[in-house]
C-alpha positions as CSV (number, residue, x, y, z in Angstrom):
1,M,109.1,88.0,101.3
2,N,106.1,87.0,103.3
3,G,108.5,85.9,106.1
4,L,110.0,89.3,106.1
5,L,106.6,91.0,106.6
6,L,105.7,88.5,109.3
7,S,109.0,89.3,111.0
8,I,108.5,93.1,111.2
9,L,104.9,92.5,112.4
10,V,105.8,90.0,115.2
11,L,109.2,91.2,116.3
12,P,108.1,94.4,118.1
13,L,105.3,92.5,119.9
14,L,107.7,89.7,121.1
15,A,110.3,92.3,122.0
16,A,107.8,94.2,124.2
17,L,106.8,91.0,126.0
18,A,110.5,90.2,126.6
19,L,111.2,93.7,128.0
20,W,108.3,93.3,130.5
21,A,109.7,89.9,131.5
22,V,113.2,91.1,132.5
23,P,113.9,92.3,136.1
24,A,112.5,95.7,137.0
25,A,116.1,96.9,137.8
26,V,116.8,97.4,134.0
27,G,117.6,101.1,133.7
28,D,115.9,103.6,131.5
29,R,118.9,104.0,129.2
30,V,119.3,100.3,128.6
31,A,115.6,100.0,127.8
32,A,115.8,102.9,125.4
33,M,118.8,101.3,123.7
34,Y,117.0,98.0,123.5
35,G,113.9,99.7,121.9
36,S,116.2,101.5,119.5
37,V,117.8,98.2,118.3
38,I,114.4,96.4,117.9
39,S,112.7,99.3,116.2
40,G,115.8,99.8,114.0
41,L,115.6,96.2,112.9
42,V,111.9,96.7,112.0
43,L,112.8,99.8,110.0
44,I,115.5,97.9,108.1
45,G,113.0,95.1,107.4
46,S,110.5,97.6,106.0
47,L,113.1,99.2,103.9
48,L,114.1,95.8,102.5
49,L,110.5,95.2,101.5
50,W,110.5,98.5,99.5
51,P,112.6,97.4,96.5
52,R,110.8,94.1,96.3
53,M,107.6,95.8,95.6
54,D,107.2,95.8,91.8
55,G,104.5,97.5,89.8
56,W,102.3,100.4,91.0
57,F,98.9,101.0,92.5
58,S,96.3,101.7,89.9
59,F,93.4,104.1,90.4
60,S,92.0,103.2,87.0
61,Q,89.0,101.0,87.8
62,V,86.3,102.8,85.9
63,Q,82.6,102.2,85.5
64,N,80.7,104.1,82.9
65,G,83.5,106.6,82.5
66,E,83.7,107.4,86.2
67,L,86.2,106.5,88.9
68,F,84.3,104.7,91.6
69,T,87.1,102.8,93.5
70,A,90.8,102.9,94.2
71,G,91.4,99.8,92.1
72,E,91.8,96.2,93.1
73,L,94.5,95.2,95.6
74,D,96.9,94.2,92.8
75,P,99.8,93.7,92.9
76,L,99.6,92.5,96.6
77,R,102.9,91.3,97.9
78,A,104.3,89.4,100.9
79,V,100.9,87.6,101.3
80,T,100.1,85.3,104.2
81,D,96.6,83.8,104.1
82,V,95.7,81.1,106.6
83,E,92.6,80.2,108.5
84,W,92.2,82.0,111.8
85,I,88.6,81.6,113.1
86,P,86.9,79.1,110.6
87,A,83.5,79.2,112.4
88,L,83.3,82.9,111.6
89,N,85.0,82.8,108.2
90,V,87.8,85.0,109.5
91,R,91.3,84.6,108.1
92,F,94.7,85.8,109.1
93,H,95.3,87.5,105.7
94,I,98.0,90.1,105.5
95,G,99.9,91.7,102.5
96,V,101.3,95.0,101.3
97,D,100.9,97.2,98.2
98,W,101.8,100.7,97.4
99,I,99.1,102.2,99.5
100,S,100.4,100.5,102.7
101,M,104.1,100.3,102.0
102,P,105.0,104.0,102.6
103,L,102.9,104.1,105.7
104,I,104.7,101.0,107.1
105,V,108.0,102.6,106.5
106,L,106.8,105.9,108.1
107,T,105.6,104.0,111.2
108,A,108.9,102.1,111.5
109,L,110.9,105.3,111.1
110,L,108.9,107.3,113.7
111,V,108.9,104.5,116.3
112,F,112.7,104.1,115.8
113,L,113.2,107.9,116.2
114,C,111.0,108.0,119.3
115,C,113.0,105.1,120.9
116,L,116.3,106.8,119.9
117,Y,115.1,110.1,121.3
118,S,114.4,108.3,124.6
119,L,118.2,108.0,125.1
120,R,118.1,111.6,126.0
121,I,116.9,110.8,129.5
122,T,116.8,113.1,132.5
123,P,115.4,112.3,135.9
124,R,112.5,114.7,135.2
125,I,111.5,112.9,132.1
126,G,111.7,109.4,133.7
127,L,111.3,107.2,130.7
128,T,111.1,103.6,131.7
129,R,111.1,100.1,130.1
130,S,107.3,100.1,130.2
131,L,107.1,103.1,128.0
132,I,109.5,101.6,125.5
133,A,107.5,98.3,125.5
134,L,104.3,100.2,124.9
135,L,105.8,102.0,121.9
136,L,106.7,98.6,120.5
137,V,103.2,97.3,121.0
138,I,101.8,100.4,119.2
139,E,104.2,99.7,116.3
140,A,103.0,96.1,116.0
141,G,99.3,97.2,116.1
142,V,99.8,100.0,113.5
143,I,101.8,97.8,111.1
144,G,99.2,95.1,111.6
145,T,96.4,97.5,110.6
146,F,98.3,98.6,107.5
147,T,98.8,95.0,106.4
148,A,95.4,93.5,107.3
149,M,93.4,92.2,104.4
150,D,90.5,90.9,106.5
151,L,88.0,93.2,108.2
152,V,88.1,91.4,111.5
153,L,91.9,91.4,111.6
154,F,91.9,95.1,110.6
155,F,89.6,95.8,113.6
156,V,91.7,93.8,116.0
157,C,94.9,95.5,115.0
158,F,93.1,98.9,115.0
159,E,92.1,98.3,118.6
160,I,95.5,97.1,119.8
161,V,97.0,100.6,119.7
162,L,94.3,102.2,121.9
163,I,95.2,101.0,125.4
164,P,99.0,101.5,125.0
165,M,98.5,105.1,123.8
166,W,96.0,105.7,126.7
167,L,98.7,104.5,129.1
168,V,101.4,106.6,127.5
169,I,99.2,109.8,127.9
170,D,98.0,108.9,131.4
171,I,101.3,107.8,133.0
172,W,104.0,109.7,131.1
173,G,102.0,112.8,130.3
174,D,102.2,116.3,131.6
175,D,103.9,116.2,135.1
176,H,102.3,119.4,136.2
177,D,98.6,118.5,135.5
178,R,97.9,114.9,136.5
179,P,94.1,115.3,136.5
180,G,94.3,117.0,133.1
181,R,96.3,114.2,131.5
182,R,94.0,111.6,133.0
183,R,91.0,113.4,131.6
184,A,92.7,113.7,128.2
185,A,93.7,110.0,128.2
186,N,90.1,108.9,129.1
187,T,88.5,111.2,126.5
188,F,90.9,109.7,123.9
189,V,90.2,106.1,124.7
190,L,86.4,106.5,125.1
191,M,85.8,108.4,121.9
192,T,88.0,106.0,119.8
193,V,86.5,102.9,121.4
194,L,83.0,104.2,120.6
195,G,84.1,105.0,117.0
196,S,85.6,101.5,116.7
197,A,82.3,99.9,117.9
198,V,80.4,101.9,115.2
199,M,82.9,100.8,112.6
200,L,82.5,97.1,113.6
201,V,78.7,97.3,113.1
202,G,79.5,98.5,109.6
203,F,81.8,95.6,109.0
204,L,79.1,93.2,110.1
205,L,76.6,94.8,107.6
206,V,79.2,94.2,104.9
207,Y,79.5,90.6,105.9
208,R,75.8,90.2,105.9
209,Q,75.7,91.4,102.3
210,A,78.8,89.8,100.9
211,G,79.3,86.7,103.1
212,T,83.0,87.5,103.6
213,F,85.4,89.7,105.5
214,D,88.2,89.3,103.0
215,L,89.2,92.7,101.5
216,V,90.7,91.1,98.3
217,Q,87.4,89.3,97.5
218,L,85.4,92.4,98.5
219,S,87.4,94.6,96.2
220,R,86.8,92.3,93.3
221,T,83.1,91.8,94.0
222,P,82.1,95.0,95.9
223,V,78.9,95.6,97.7
224,L,76.9,97.6,95.2
225,G,74.0,99.9,95.9
226,S,73.7,103.4,97.3
227,H,70.8,102.9,99.6
228,G,69.7,100.5,102.4
229,V,72.3,98.2,103.9
230,P,75.3,99.4,101.7
231,L,74.6,103.0,102.6
232,A,74.2,102.2,106.3
233,A,77.4,100.2,106.3
234,A,79.4,103.0,104.5
235,A,78.0,105.6,106.9
236,L,78.9,103.6,110.0
237,I,82.4,102.7,108.8
238,A,83.1,106.3,107.7
239,L,81.9,107.6,111.1
240,G,84.1,105.2,113.0
241,L,87.1,106.1,110.9
242,A,86.4,109.8,111.1
243,V,86.8,109.7,114.9
244,K,90.4,108.5,114.4
245,V,91.2,111.0,111.7
246,P,89.7,113.1,113.4
247,L,87.2,115.1,111.3
248,W,85.2,118.0,112.7
249,P,83.2,117.8,115.0
250,L,84.7,114.6,116.2
251,H,88.1,116.2,116.9
252,I,87.4,117.3,120.5
253,W,89.7,114.6,122.0
254,L,92.8,115.5,119.9
255,P,94.0,118.9,121.4
256,D,94.0,117.8,125.0
257,A,95.6,114.4,124.1
258,H,98.5,116.2,122.4
259,A,98.9,118.9,125.0
260,K,99.1,116.3,127.8
261,A,101.0,113.5,126.1
262,P,104.8,113.2,126.3
263,T,106.8,114.2,123.3
264,V,107.1,110.6,121.9
265,G,103.3,110.1,122.4
266,S,102.5,113.3,120.5
267,V,104.8,112.3,117.6
268,L,103.2,108.9,117.2
269,L,99.7,110.1,117.7
270,A,100.0,112.7,115.0
271,G,102.5,110.9,112.7
272,V,101.0,107.4,112.8
273,L,97.7,106.9,114.6
274,L,95.7,109.6,112.8
275,K,96.7,107.9,109.5
276,L,94.7,104.8,110.5
277,G,91.5,106.6,109.8
278,T,92.3,108.0,106.4
279,Y,94.0,104.7,105.4
280,G,90.8,102.8,106.3
281,M,88.7,105.1,104.1
282,I,90.9,104.4,101.1
283,R,91.4,100.7,101.8
284,I,87.9,99.8,102.8
285,L,85.3,102.4,101.8
286,L,86.4,103.1,98.2
287,P,86.8,99.6,96.9
288,V,84.2,97.7,99.0
289,L,81.3,100.2,99.0
290,P,81.8,102.2,95.8
291,D,78.2,103.2,95.2
292,A,77.5,104.2,98.8
293,M,80.8,106.1,98.9
294,V,79.5,108.3,96.0
295,T,76.5,109.1,98.1
296,I,78.4,110.1,101.3
297,A,81.4,111.7,99.6
298,P,79.9,115.2,99.4
299,Y,79.2,115.1,103.2
300,L,82.7,113.9,103.9
301,A,84.0,116.8,101.7
302,G,81.9,119.3,103.6
303,L,83.1,118.1,107.0
304,S,86.7,118.1,105.8
305,T,86.4,121.6,104.5
306,I,84.9,122.8,107.8
307,A,87.8,121.0,109.6
308,I,90.3,123.0,107.5
309,V,88.9,126.3,108.4
310,A,87.9,125.5,112.0
311,G,91.3,124.1,112.7
312,S,93.1,127.1,111.3
313,L,90.9,129.6,113.2
314,A,91.5,127.6,116.4
315,C,95.2,127.9,115.9
316,L,95.0,131.7,115.7
317,A,93.6,131.7,119.3
318,Q,96.1,129.3,120.9
319,T,98.7,130.3,123.5
320,D,100.1,126.8,123.9
321,V,102.5,125.6,121.2
322,K,101.5,121.9,121.5
323,R,97.8,122.7,121.2
324,L,98.5,124.9,118.2
325,I,100.3,122.1,116.4
326,A,97.4,119.8,117.4
327,Y,94.8,122.0,115.9
328,S,96.9,122.4,112.8
329,S,96.7,118.6,112.4
330,V,92.9,118.9,112.3
331,G,93.2,121.3,109.4
332,H,95.8,119.2,107.5
333,M,93.9,116.0,108.0
334,G,90.9,117.9,106.6
335,F,92.8,118.3,103.4
336,I,93.3,114.5,103.3
337,G,89.6,113.9,103.8
338,L,88.8,116.3,101.1
339,G,91.1,114.5,98.7
340,I,89.6,111.2,99.4
341,S,86.1,112.5,98.9
342,T,86.8,113.7,95.4
343,L,87.0,110.0,94.2
344,S,89.4,111.2,91.5
345,E,92.9,110.0,90.7
346,T,94.4,113.4,91.4
347,G,92.6,113.9,94.7
348,L,93.5,110.4,95.9
349,R,97.1,110.8,95.0
350,G,97.1,114.1,96.9
351,A,95.5,112.5,99.9
352,L,98.1,109.6,99.9
353,F,101.0,112.0,99.6
354,A,99.7,114.4,102.2
355,N,99.3,111.4,104.6
356,I,103.0,110.8,104.4
357,A,104.1,114.4,104.4
358,H,101.9,115.2,107.4
359,G,103.4,112.4,109.4
360,I,107.0,113.6,108.7
361,I,106.4,117.3,109.2
362,T,104.1,117.1,112.2
363,G,106.3,114.5,113.8
364,L,109.2,117.0,113.5
365,L,107.0,119.8,114.8
366,F,106.2,117.9,118.0
367,F,109.8,116.9,118.5
368,L,110.7,120.6,118.4
369,A,107.8,121.6,120.6
370,G,108.9,118.9,123.1
371,A,112.5,120.3,123.1
372,I,111.3,123.8,123.8
373,K,109.1,122.5,126.6
374,D,112.0,120.6,128.1
375,R,114.1,123.8,128.2
376,H,111.4,126.0,129.7
377,D,109.4,123.4,131.7
378,T,106.2,124.7,129.9
379,S,104.7,124.9,126.4
380,D,102.8,128.1,127.2
381,L,104.0,130.8,124.7
382,R,103.5,133.5,127.3
383,A,105.7,131.8,129.8
384,I,108.4,130.8,127.2
385,G,108.6,134.4,126.0
386,R,110.0,135.7,122.7
387,A,113.4,136.0,121.1
388,L,114.0,132.3,120.7
389,Y,116.3,133.1,117.8
390,A,118.8,134.6,120.2
391,R,118.3,132.1,123.0
392,L,118.0,128.8,121.1
393,P,119.1,129.7,117.5
394,R,119.4,126.2,116.1
395,I,116.1,124.9,117.5
396,S,114.2,128.0,116.5
397,G,115.7,127.8,113.0
398,L,114.5,124.2,112.7
399,L,111.1,125.3,114.1
400,T,110.8,127.9,111.4
401,F,111.8,125.4,108.7
402,A,109.1,122.9,110.0
403,C,106.5,125.7,110.1
404,L,107.3,126.7,106.5
405,A,107.0,123.0,105.4
406,S,103.7,122.6,107.2
407,L,102.1,125.7,105.7
408,G,102.9,124.3,102.2
409,L,106.0,126.2,101.0
410,P,106.8,125.0,97.4
411,G,110.0,122.9,97.4
412,L,109.1,121.2,100.7
413,A,107.0,118.1,101.3
414,G,103.8,119.9,102.6
415,F,103.2,121.6,99.2
416,W,102.4,118.7,96.8
417,G,99.7,116.9,98.7
418,E,97.5,120.0,99.3
419,M,98.0,121.2,95.8
420,L,96.9,117.9,94.3
421,V,93.9,117.8,96.7
422,L,92.8,121.2,95.5
423,L,93.2,120.1,91.9
424,G,91.1,117.0,92.7
425,A,88.4,119.2,94.2
426,Y,88.5,121.3,91.0
427,R,87.6,118.2,88.9
428,P,86.1,115.5,91.1
429,A,84.5,112.3,89.8
430,E,81.8,112.9,87.3
431,S,79.1,111.4,89.6
432,L,79.8,114.2,92.2
433,P,78.4,117.7,92.2
434,R,81.2,119.8,90.7
435,A,79.7,123.1,91.7
436,S,79.8,122.2,95.4
437,Y,83.3,120.9,95.2
438,L,84.4,124.2,93.5
439,V,83.0,126.1,96.5
440,M,84.8,123.8,98.9
441,M,88.0,124.1,96.9
442,V,87.9,127.9,97.3
443,I,87.2,127.6,101.0
444,A,90.0,125.1,101.4
445,G,92.3,127.5,99.5
446,L,91.4,130.2,102.0
447,G,92.4,127.7,104.7
448,T,95.9,127.6,103.3
449,V,96.1,131.3,103.8
450,L,95.0,131.0,107.4
451,T,97.6,128.2,107.8
452,A,100.3,130.6,106.7
453,A,98.9,133.3,109.1
454,Y,99.0,131.2,112.2
455,F,102.4,129.7,111.6
456,L,103.9,133.1,110.8
457,R,102.2,134.5,113.9
458,L,103.8,131.6,115.9
459,I,107.3,132.4,114.5
460,R,106.9,136.1,115.2
461,N,105.6,135.7,118.8
462,L,108.0,132.9,119.7
463,C,111.2,133.4,117.8
464,Q,111.5,137.2,117.2
465,G,111.9,140.0,119.8
466,D,114.4,141.5,122.2
467,P,116.3,138.7,124.1
468,A,116.9,141.1,127.1
469,E,113.2,141.3,127.7
470,N,112.5,137.6,127.8
471,P,113.3,134.8,130.3
472,P,116.2,132.5,129.6
473,A,115.8,128.8,129.0
474,A,116.0,126.4,132.0
475,F,119.3,125.1,130.6
476,A,121.5,126.6,128.0
477,V,122.0,123.6,125.6
478,D,120.6,124.6,122.2
479,L,120.7,121.4,120.2
480,S,122.0,118.2,121.6
481,R,123.7,115.5,119.6
482,I,120.9,113.0,120.1
483,E,118.3,115.5,119.0
484,L,120.2,116.3,115.8
485,I,120.5,112.6,115.0
486,T,116.8,112.0,115.7
487,W,115.5,114.9,113.7
488,A,117.9,114.7,110.7
489,P,115.9,111.9,108.9
490,L,112.7,114.0,109.1
491,I,114.4,117.1,107.9
492,T,116.0,115.2,105.0
493,L,112.7,113.6,104.0
494,T,110.9,116.9,104.1
495,V,113.3,118.3,101.6
496,L,113.6,115.1,99.5
497,L,109.9,114.7,99.0
498,G,109.6,118.4,98.3
499,V,112.0,118.3,95.4
500,W,111.3,114.7,94.3
501,P,107.6,114.0,94.9
502,G,107.7,111.4,92.1
503,L,109.4,109.1,94.6
504,L,105.9,108.4,95.9
505,L,103.5,109.8,93.3
506,D,104.9,107.7,90.5
507,R,103.7,104.6,92.4
508,W,100.1,105.7,92.6
509,V,99.3,106.1,89.0
510,S,98.3,103.6,86.2
511,L,100.9,103.7,83.5
């Protein structure tokens, strides 16, 4: 089992190096097929790990009647634990449990779909072997982050994804605005690198107090105390991770990065990379610094609530479909941050479920936004015009479906996570100020109303109207075969998790 985990971690990295080593004459389509095969093997490997994961993840570590942590890393499976840098007491320690397993499968699925989508190549898109290789490097870095059980290894894998994504935005981004895409790429990498540096200082403070970087040991003997070094470490780690989420007001890099990135870049950025921040909060902050987390949780809840409202209000002002979806991610990730801050079983389960649902639904939204941009050579709503139902009925129908899922329509995947987060805010951990959380629950509830407002406004302004008064698409193909094959898994999962949430929720509760 540990060999299987090592294989899905190393295979995309080796495959990327092999792709760079072959002659430059390799065509775009061959590179896309190669990437699809490799990422497909990683997806199969991750799915083979799923049934071998027995047990569940318990939130039931309780102190004095209050939930302080997300439980010990038990049962941890597919473990590899060897010396890496003995002088610094750093180990190559990886493993998976029911927190990381769904995220690994989500990562493998989205990378596979992005490589598959790259088979739909036109000279204007110009996908190359280097882009496919960078997507595979991103996959290796993300899976490494989700499996790392050593803080230094977590940091290294966390950083691996930054330069590839910077290149994806800078080189393969918006063809019509090269200075803009360069600026967006630079802002992305600078802010995330600064956040990572702050996070690393927090890791060093943890090591100073505990004498180890190992997350399993730290979860069993956490760094206690709510003041001094533990509080400083928790604040620095939370700040570094919040940049990646991103939480308000650290979200300023996100809209431009999405607007200028190619379709596959936006899908991975929203569906996978944002999850590194929220995953780190659950994996590191809750079990390692439980007392300090109680101190900073209300502040995290406040910023998350602001993100929900600010993201929704920003969406109402957008005239670019990709920027609108990007700002909607700020609001949805705010719900996840609020769930984590409740330190309650219900809130944490909601945050974990919303993590997965957001990756699936927002990935589908960016695929659809990219398809609309391909057909009109712009993502500006004013240039695209209205009456998309008449001009592109299948794509506009799927866009409506994805918008309804994202706004939390019952029966689709977006509903359960946000509902559980609001329930968690209604009854947070006993050590937290319940009155404050009740206020934030009400404000977050209003945020769901704003979410419905801006998505319904998008559907009205883009899909409805008189087709005779609106410009036609650049080419008449409504829904190509490769698009249907690529999007079908995301559509299926959106419905499946909506009607059967227990597929995931049952794994995150103590029986």
